[in-house]
Legacy VTK file of the C-alpha trace (Angstrom):
# vtk DataFile Version 3.0
C-alpha trace
ASCII
DATASET POLYDATA
POINTS 388 float
65.869 -96.700 29.804
63.281 -98.785 27.955
60.545 -96.559 26.547
58.692 -98.838 24.160
55.032 -99.563 24.763
54.113 -103.123 25.628
52.978 -105.035 22.558
49.749 -106.975 22.287
50.190 -110.756 21.868
49.805 -112.202 18.386
46.602 -114.040 19.323
45.012 -111.010 21.008
41.252 -110.885 20.531
39.671 -107.434 20.591
36.550 -106.784 22.650
34.480 -106.586 19.469
35.864 -109.865 18.172
35.219 -111.592 21.507
31.662 -110.270 21.575
31.007 -111.510 18.026
32.436 -114.951 18.816
30.288 -115.040 21.937
27.165 -114.494 19.827
27.758 -117.790 18.023
28.487 -119.655 21.259
25.327 -118.251 22.817
23.228 -119.268 19.815
24.536 -122.822 20.076
23.813 -122.930 23.800
20.269 -121.642 23.358
19.610 -124.217 20.651
20.558 -126.846 23.241
18.059 -125.404 25.725
20.319 -123.262 27.902
18.765 -120.820 30.358
20.177 -117.308 29.931
19.807 -114.309 32.238
20.974 -110.865 31.149
22.584 -108.446 33.602
24.070 -104.949 33.497
25.826 -104.485 36.824
28.271 -106.171 39.205
25.805 -105.762 42.104
23.656 -108.580 40.700
24.629 -111.794 42.579
25.432 -114.093 39.680
25.796 -117.016 42.090
22.000 -117.276 42.183
21.844 -117.329 38.393
24.359 -120.180 38.266
22.477 -121.934 41.089
19.375 -121.766 38.895
21.236 -123.707 36.212
21.344 -120.575 34.054
24.099 -118.564 32.413
24.563 -114.896 33.344
25.525 -112.689 30.408
26.537 -109.045 30.436
24.253 -107.146 28.070
25.416 -104.716 25.389
25.934 -101.200 26.751
29.242 -99.883 25.477
28.876 -98.360 22.003
27.161 -95.266 20.635
25.426 -97.086 17.760
21.941 -97.484 19.342
21.943 -94.195 21.275
20.058 -92.139 18.621
17.198 -94.646 18.795
17.185 -94.471 22.588
17.094 -90.665 22.527
13.718 -90.831 20.806
12.427 -91.961 24.206
15.079 -91.094 26.802
16.491 -87.635 27.641
19.595 -86.694 25.668
21.342 -85.541 28.852
21.410 -89.059 30.276
24.377 -91.346 30.883
25.536 -92.996 27.620
25.636 -96.401 29.305
21.926 -96.154 30.125
21.026 -94.891 26.650
23.067 -97.614 24.958
21.525 -100.296 27.189
18.005 -99.234 26.287
18.875 -98.511 22.659
20.122 -102.053 22.084
16.933 -103.457 23.619
14.707 -101.081 21.666
16.343 -101.827 18.313
16.811 -105.546 19.063
20.440 -105.327 17.924
22.087 -107.019 20.915
22.026 -110.808 20.430
22.658 -111.300 24.147
19.494 -109.362 24.963
17.643 -111.329 22.313
18.745 -114.679 23.765
18.112 -113.696 27.399
15.044 -115.255 28.992
15.018 -112.644 31.741
16.844 -109.388 32.504
17.909 -108.476 36.029
18.410 -104.786 36.778
19.280 -102.899 39.941
18.590 -99.440 41.347
22.145 -98.139 41.227
20.910 -94.776 39.926
17.671 -92.962 39.140
18.271 -93.045 35.394
18.722 -96.796 35.371
15.734 -97.650 37.513
13.399 -95.545 35.340
14.926 -96.955 32.156
14.260 -100.478 33.458
10.531 -99.637 33.598
10.653 -99.042 29.838
12.824 -102.091 29.211
10.253 -104.239 31.025
7.839 -103.440 28.191
10.248 -105.177 25.805
11.377 -108.126 27.931
10.664 -109.350 31.462
12.962 -107.151 33.591
13.282 -107.831 37.300
14.776 -104.964 39.333
16.625 -105.472 42.616
16.193 -102.581 45.069
19.748 -101.790 46.107
20.288 -99.982 49.432
22.849 -97.194 49.280
24.343 -97.628 52.743
26.316 -100.411 54.429
24.862 -100.527 57.930
23.088 -103.499 59.501
19.644 -102.372 58.321
20.925 -102.158 54.757
22.503 -105.597 55.067
19.238 -107.101 56.294
17.305 -105.394 53.495
19.743 -106.563 50.808
19.625 -110.104 52.177
15.854 -110.077 51.658
16.308 -108.733 48.116
18.639 -111.630 47.351
16.091 -114.110 48.662
13.417 -112.382 46.556
15.634 -112.784 43.478
15.934 -116.491 44.222
12.135 -116.754 44.357
11.868 -114.870 41.064
14.255 -117.279 39.368
12.474 -120.290 40.836
9.057 -119.031 39.735
10.288 -117.941 36.312
11.924 -121.268 35.474
9.649 -123.532 37.544
12.563 -124.913 39.559
13.804 -125.203 43.134
17.187 -123.720 44.064
18.755 -125.525 47.012
21.339 -124.277 49.478
23.747 -126.838 48.023
23.218 -125.283 44.570
24.061 -121.844 45.951
27.135 -123.009 47.848
28.459 -124.768 44.765
27.950 -121.588 42.723
29.706 -119.543 45.410
32.745 -121.827 45.264
32.878 -121.612 41.473
32.537 -117.822 41.389
35.107 -117.374 44.158
37.596 -119.400 42.140
36.950 -117.192 39.122
37.422 -114.054 41.256
40.744 -115.387 42.524
41.948 -116.225 39.005
40.900 -112.868 37.577
42.384 -111.005 40.521
45.730 -112.780 40.117
45.714 -111.801 36.461
44.954 -108.151 37.191
47.526 -108.057 39.987
50.214 -108.680 37.373
50.108 -104.891 37.179
51.928 -104.782 40.512
55.088 -105.968 38.784
57.599 -103.261 37.921
58.221 -102.749 35.069
54.687 -103.462 33.853
54.449 -106.914 32.219
51.467 -106.251 29.944
49.441 -103.318 28.704
46.394 -102.083 30.553
44.594 -102.142 27.217
45.107 -105.896 26.945
44.308 -106.466 30.606
41.010 -104.599 30.510
39.992 -106.117 27.190
40.601 -109.677 28.374
38.653 -109.139 31.587
35.646 -107.732 29.712
35.881 -110.324 26.935
35.863 -113.077 29.557
32.147 -112.499 30.060
31.597 -113.930 26.569
33.158 -117.250 27.596
30.206 -118.909 29.290
32.036 -121.899 30.769
33.493 -120.735 34.099
36.150 -123.438 34.198
37.249 -122.722 30.643
37.383 -118.998 31.422
39.572 -119.659 34.454
41.869 -121.987 32.517
42.380 -119.415 29.740
43.192 -116.611 32.175
45.508 -118.827 34.242
47.378 -119.785 31.074
47.776 -116.131 30.080
48.901 -115.212 33.599
51.600 -117.890 33.528
52.677 -116.800 30.040
53.004 -113.162 31.103
54.961 -114.078 34.233
57.410 -116.196 32.231
57.881 -113.395 29.702
58.417 -110.849 32.482
61.028 -113.003 34.212
62.900 -113.470 30.931
62.594 -110.026 29.361
61.509 -107.321 31.819
62.558 -108.130 35.371
65.288 -105.818 36.623
65.086 -103.512 33.614
63.964 -100.062 34.749
61.636 -97.865 32.739
60.547 -94.277 33.187
57.091 -94.844 31.707
54.599 -93.444 34.263
52.464 -96.048 36.038
48.784 -95.078 36.019
45.657 -96.215 37.841
42.273 -95.837 36.136
39.217 -95.384 38.341
35.615 -94.245 37.949
32.885 -95.508 35.631
32.989 -98.670 33.497
35.428 -97.894 30.687
34.747 -100.495 27.973
32.999 -97.901 25.810
35.911 -95.465 25.990
38.852 -97.867 26.263
40.299 -97.014 22.871
40.183 -93.235 23.165
41.521 -93.068 26.733
43.434 -96.175 27.831
44.909 -97.070 24.447
45.744 -93.424 23.779
47.540 -92.776 27.071
49.630 -95.925 26.635
50.556 -94.856 23.114
51.630 -91.527 24.612
54.157 -93.246 26.869
52.456 -94.460 30.069
51.491 -97.872 31.434
48.029 -98.412 32.883
48.770 -100.928 35.634
45.612 -100.895 37.779
41.836 -100.579 37.434
39.589 -99.521 40.298
36.459 -99.915 38.193
33.354 -102.100 37.906
34.943 -103.885 34.956
38.263 -103.994 36.801
39.174 -105.372 40.200
36.443 -103.653 42.245
34.028 -106.598 42.379
36.833 -109.143 42.690
38.504 -107.701 45.785
36.320 -109.553 48.272
35.117 -113.147 47.836
31.907 -114.489 49.281
32.609 -115.916 52.753
32.227 -119.666 52.255
32.360 -120.300 56.012
29.276 -118.177 56.730
26.444 -120.411 57.951
23.794 -118.347 56.168
24.421 -118.178 52.417
22.125 -115.176 51.953
23.980 -113.114 54.549
27.277 -114.115 52.938
26.083 -113.001 49.512
24.504 -109.817 50.852
27.648 -108.748 52.693
29.946 -109.419 49.756
27.870 -107.535 47.202
27.033 -104.659 49.545
30.757 -104.084 50.053
31.456 -103.280 46.381
33.087 -99.838 46.386
30.777 -98.148 43.883
30.019 -94.423 44.109
26.320 -95.203 44.586
27.162 -96.043 48.194
26.905 -93.086 50.552
29.099 -92.582 52.448
31.821 -94.402 50.520
35.027 -94.001 52.527
36.008 -97.585 51.744
36.570 -96.678 48.096
39.170 -94.089 49.056
40.793 -96.477 51.527
41.139 -99.213 48.945
42.209 -96.744 46.266
45.046 -95.635 48.540
46.068 -99.243 49.073
46.113 -99.829 45.317
48.216 -96.704 44.738
50.796 -98.105 47.140
50.660 -101.744 46.017
50.904 -100.914 42.299
53.396 -98.052 42.824
51.147 -95.663 40.945
52.464 -92.318 39.653
49.134 -90.805 38.609
45.374 -91.424 38.635
42.901 -90.977 35.778
39.219 -90.942 36.680
36.771 -91.654 33.863
33.339 -90.088 34.374
30.606 -90.851 31.872
28.500 -87.782 31.123
25.566 -87.343 33.510
26.806 -90.058 35.879
26.076 -87.902 38.902
27.291 -90.269 41.614
30.804 -90.645 40.186
30.878 -86.988 39.129
30.096 -85.699 42.622
32.368 -88.227 44.310
35.229 -87.285 41.980
35.773 -84.161 44.106
36.590 -86.370 47.092
38.742 -88.690 44.968
40.717 -85.787 43.494
41.334 -84.339 46.952
42.369 -87.707 48.368
44.733 -88.525 45.496
46.417 -85.119 45.299
46.497 -84.148 48.986
46.765 -87.424 50.887
48.644 -89.532 48.333
50.516 -86.610 46.740
50.274 -87.694 43.106
48.653 -86.095 40.019
44.984 -86.693 39.195
43.088 -86.164 35.942
39.320 -86.347 35.668
37.868 -86.930 32.198
34.148 -86.527 31.576
33.151 -88.099 28.282
30.636 -90.208 26.361
30.882 -92.934 23.727
31.316 -90.636 20.743
34.665 -89.921 19.084
34.068 -86.155 18.893
36.322 -85.407 21.885
39.087 -87.882 21.048
41.562 -85.197 19.963
40.853 -83.043 22.999
41.277 -86.022 25.315
44.577 -86.898 23.667
45.837 -83.353 24.273
44.774 -83.460 27.928
46.388 -86.860 28.446
49.672 -85.662 26.966
49.643 -82.606 29.223
48.827 -84.780 32.231
51.807 -87.057 31.606
54.063 -83.997 31.607
53.010 -83.262 35.195
54.242 -86.650 36.430
57.696 -86.675 37.939
58.955 -90.160 37.151
LINES 1 389
388 0 1 2 3 4 5 6 7 8 9 10 11 12 13 14 15 16 17 18 19 20 21 22 23 24 25 26 27 28 29 30 31 32 33 34 35 36 37 38 39 40 41 42 43 44 45 46 47 48 49 50 51 52 53 54 55 56 57 58 59 60 61 62 63 64 65 66 67 68 69 70 71 72 73 74 75 76 77 78 79 80 81 82 83 84 85 86 87 88 89 90 91 92 93 94 95 96 97 98 99 100 101 102 103 104 105 106 107 108 109 110 111 112 113 114 115 116 117 118 119 120 121 122 123 124 125 126 127 128 129 130 131 132 133 134 135 136 137 138 139 140 141 142 143 144 145 146 147 148 149 150 151 152 153 154 155 156 157 158 159 160 161 162 163 164 165 166 167 168 169 170 171 172 173 174 175 176 177 178 179 180 181 182 183 184 185 186 187 188 189 190 191 192 193 194 195 196 197 198 199 200 201 202 203 204 205 206 207 208 209 210 211 212 213 214 215 216 217 218 219 220 221 222 223 224 225 226 227 228 229 230 231 232 233 234 235 236 237 238 239 240 241 242 243 244 245 246 247 248 249 250 251 252 253 254 255 256 257 258 259 260 261 262 263 264 265 266 267 268 269 270 271 272 273 274 275 276 277 278 279 280 281 282 283 284 285 286 287 288 289 290 291 292 293 294 295 296 297 298 299 300 301 302 303 304 305 306 307 308 309 310 311 312 313 314 315 316 317 318 319 320 321 322 323 324 325 326 327 328 329 330 331 332 333 334 335 336 337 338 339 340 341 342 343 344 345 346 347 348 349 350 351 352 353 354 355 356 357 358 359 360 361 362 363 364 365 366 367 368 369 370 371 372 373 374 375 376 377 378 379 380 381 382 383 384 385 386 387
């Protein structure tokens, strides 16, 4: 049976390279007068940013470089994503933060919402108050928060956002979700047609391509290329490489030491139930809904993040992904001090091992490389537990 790991394409652009190239594109856009709004989380409805004639950009939060500076202000026992986010702002070493006119935060956790108070001293930071339930009261509240964000953008830029602007942005974002979802669903093919390392990197790097249509065209071209290669070289050729699903926290900051490592050890990461994976792309905004604010509120409230309580829908969808992608094992990545994912991991472990009957490995880590060897050892041991 074929055991070789899937190779990266010759023109593969690493996350770091894509981010650097994005800096230059952003500089050019700002010099032409572009409006830029920085975000950190998939709960922020980017449709409103596009409707405001602005560009949403994901802000730097995935390396350990600025964390020492952040720890001069923030507690050391805080999530590395929060510390990196604030550290980049504090040291002014994230060009995307520098070029952003406005930052939009959200109350996904206590650490973030308090950090945003400090960030507001550096740059205008508007915080959306996210409800943590999905009942009708929460929906009504979140709808009002979305309207309030529209007013903030209108006041900040001195513009008027029309319903037509919002509906056009919804159509454009829904198309992007469909394109990105089709790309990520290539992982359903057996044997796997591309590495999870490439898949995750391309999805994250896509945020540095600020033209939605260009982003869609590039991903559609890569999807077609992978399908053609799979039909010619992989279809019908069995492999005993375990098929893994990665869930939990955003993994861009630990992609190399976990996802790349486990694939080098002999597995294929075929699915991502993560914020920087398919989680936000599962459900489009309902374009037939008569009220655009209700449509946006319902879509974003249904994101299966651990901040929602209760969060049965995450387990339901996780089970569906395990079946659809024919998953042999689940790895959950938990960033240190991310209490919501850490607590919920107990329920995920129980669901995966007892209801789905497959192995589960939880890895708590940060952005440093100090635990890379230990993680490699644990990943190797985990793969030995999978009966493929």
